[in-house]
C-alpha positions as CSV (number, residue, x, y, z in Angstrom):
1,M,22.3,-14.9,36.0
2,P,22.4,-11.6,37.8
3,N,19.5,-9.2,37.2
4,E,17.1,-12.0,36.3
5,P,13.6,-11.4,37.7
6,I,12.5,-13.8,40.4
7,L,9.2,-14.0,42.3
8,I,9.1,-15.7,45.7
9,V,5.7,-16.9,46.9
10,D,5.6,-17.9,50.6
11,D,3.3,-17.1,53.5
12,N,6.1,-17.2,56.1
13,P,7.6,-13.8,56.5
14,M,10.9,-15.2,57.7
15,N,11.3,-17.5,54.7
16,L,10.5,-14.6,52.4
17,K,13.1,-12.4,54.0
18,L,15.8,-15.0,54.0
19,E,15.2,-16.1,50.4
20,K,14.9,-12.5,49.2
21,R,18.2,-11.5,50.9
22,L,20.1,-14.5,49.5
23,L,18.9,-13.8,45.9
24,E,19.4,-10.1,46.1
25,A,23.0,-10.7,47.4
26,E,23.5,-12.5,44.0
27,Q,22.1,-9.4,42.2
28,Y,18.7,-10.9,41.2
29,Q,15.7,-8.7,40.9
30,V,13.3,-10.1,43.5
31,L,9.7,-9.5,44.3
32,T,7.7,-11.4,46.9
33,A,4.1,-12.5,47.4
34,R,2.4,-14.1,50.4
35,N,-0.6,-15.7,48.7
36,A,-2.2,-16.4,45.4
37,E,-4.0,-13.1,45.1
38,E,-0.8,-11.1,45.6
39,T,1.0,-13.4,43.1
40,L,-1.6,-12.8,40.4
41,R,-1.6,-9.0,41.0
42,I,2.2,-9.0,40.7
43,L,2.2,-11.0,37.5
44,E,0.1,-8.3,35.9
45,Y,3.2,-6.1,35.7
46,F,6.2,-8.3,36.6
47,S,7.5,-11.1,34.3
48,P,9.7,-13.4,36.4
49,R,12.0,-15.9,34.8
50,L,11.7,-18.1,38.0
51,V,9.0,-18.5,40.6
52,L,9.9,-20.1,43.9
53,M,6.5,-21.5,45.1
54,D,5.7,-22.6,48.6
55,F,3.6,-25.8,48.7
56,Q,1.4,-24.7,51.6
57,L,-0.3,-21.3,51.1
58,P,-3.4,-19.9,52.6
59,G,-6.4,-20.1,50.3
60,L,-5.3,-21.4,47.0
61,D,-2.3,-23.6,47.7
62,G,1.0,-23.8,45.7
63,L,-0.2,-26.7,43.6
64,E,-3.5,-25.0,42.6
65,L,-1.7,-21.7,42.0
66,T,0.9,-23.4,39.8
67,K,-1.9,-25.0,37.7
68,K,-3.5,-21.5,37.4
69,L,-0.2,-20.0,36.3
70,R,0.3,-22.7,33.7
71,E,-3.1,-22.0,32.2
72,N,-1.9,-18.5,31.1
73,P,0.3,-18.7,27.9
74,Q,2.4,-15.8,29.2
75,N,3.6,-18.0,32.1
76,R,4.5,-21.1,30.1
77,G,8.2,-20.1,29.8
78,V,8.5,-19.3,33.5
79,V,10.4,-21.9,35.6
80,I,8.4,-22.8,38.7
81,L,10.3,-24.5,41.5
82,M,8.2,-25.9,44.4
83,L,9.7,-25.4,47.9
84,T,8.3,-27.2,50.9
85,S,9.1,-28.0,54.5
86,Y,6.5,-30.8,54.3
87,D,8.2,-33.5,52.3
88,Q,5.6,-36.2,52.2
89,Q,5.8,-39.2,49.9
90,G,4.2,-38.3,46.6
91,D,4.5,-34.5,47.0
92,E,7.2,-34.2,44.4
93,A,5.0,-36.1,41.9
94,K,2.1,-33.8,42.7
95,A,4.2,-30.8,42.1
96,K,5.4,-32.1,38.7
97,T,1.8,-33.0,37.8
98,A,0.7,-29.4,38.7
99,G,3.3,-28.0,36.3
100,C,6.4,-27.4,38.5
101,D,9.8,-27.7,36.9
102,G,11.5,-28.8,40.1
103,Y,11.0,-29.6,43.8
104,L,13.2,-28.6,46.8
105,T,12.7,-29.2,50.5
106,K,13.3,-26.5,53.1
107,P,15.4,-25.3,54.6
108,I,17.1,-24.1,51.5
């Protein structure tokens, strides 16, 4: 739905730019983060309905960050969709176990 808040977490600047443009063209309110630390800072003041989470992030990866987000009761209603360009066998199951609601491979 237009105006819904979305957070994109991805360390690749081109992916961030593309995903943000696509979603803003559909009238979504979009913020971006490049790593776990940025994500956690943003979530102090921004309440997304959806998080598009990259699997591979520097430092805390997307799986660990998802687990951390799920520990906070404020984030339990947030839909987290794992995005990855590394589609290895078992990755989707790992994403679901970490707390993701869905799993998509790139390119989107």
